Steps between C-alpha positions, in 0.01 A plus 500: 500500500596885480856576410559611853448152634765359276853420617704819469740507197860615543521871480683506174261263330196695621650816359566330171145368484367850569729649239377243251145603551300491182361846586738736324361798693601356843861597500433852366234551765737387773768735385256807484357405839833476662612831361190665638548332821861624526387861435243472773750371748336164549802312362745637745261420783440141382879424479609703807678279749391724786180704515635833399289796584615676190389218275163474678462874450573468140254207461200714636601776264761705681422811716351699212289191405360466850417866519325465154301207636412637840471880486222556251265273707619658824441845379149397389429358838642775718322772297167329496514424871603852591228654288220272609607447866648830605393760249139374493475462123236294342654166359425593135643849545818353644540250228611732212785665693622169646514338160654806351782484758560130444503523117715820505765314706492205264545742208795655673670161558450420128652836394800449723560163366493632146723802565755285692504270199441206730259207431155659506302188448419444868418862544272507188326166602438650853366811331259312283381318798445815698318669211271206428417466874445874531276496196277224636473678824399827340241315281334335781553787759604252768857517646513135572486426138859635473607164619269267295756446218741360754241229588490391154874507458563278803223260385650472161845431647364230739296341216806487256711337783232255594441399130886444472480265800217298338677455175810407690716789377519701829595853408755537778690214351537675159604810697755347708622267233580780264663717759715218613593399145324175554266538200217225531731246651334559851199310383719180488606554854227393753631729782520800282160428346344474851663813609364677183150383587545625861626828407217553245260422774659752725456777241142388442468546865632855485241609233219324653589644855482845342148438378386330823610799716418788268172408328316503845606856543373593166162348569458695813623813330787556734730691272765582764547125608493398142778734401707421800491125433559559146829666580616260760418193302676655188875542496555394855318174470656447151859540648416248765383238267807569288722446804322159572523402132879558516543272801313226323708541175816510708398174653430332175776626292857419631755777548706369216214523261423853595870607493536345164244724332 
């Protein structure tokens, strides 16, 4: 019988069992994960008694993070569409300036982060993704290949989450457990374990939905529709799933447990 089917232990006993885990790296991993989550804004969102727009904005990267995530792709799409649909350029001729505009904007965002002495990790990661996608599109000469790496990324996330379900360590349980200071005790609580399974399935659905919607546009070579759905199913859909996840966490973790963190 899996641990989730066992009778829940008292909260203090479960925490003690988790702390006494024979794996010496578990506690350190939890601390590092919690620290990273706090910096990203997810910790404040998870513990928020009411859904604060400010905390939600912080969890999706803030205004600057949203711009860094959306604008390079939007600039590529608008430039490519204008050049091919209105200026009459050939698709391959329009590819280079469209990619140059997208990459150039990502470079600007990264420089601004570094000059402002902020945390450039998100901008650098975004720049690497934009550069890799642009390189692939230039190599093939096909604008739709600017979106291919996103397919592999979403597929990889979905696969990792699915494997975590199959081995009965749903990733969302680890995420929420560390954010809420619950460690691994959630595995001893049937309700929390089921909620972790459900939320992990929800996030799998997010990544799979992106593939189901976007891959057909890739196959029929509809760059405009592919780019538009990529933008709509990026930060906006991510934020929507975050809100839903918050509602589930709020239902599973009592107010006293959240306020005690």
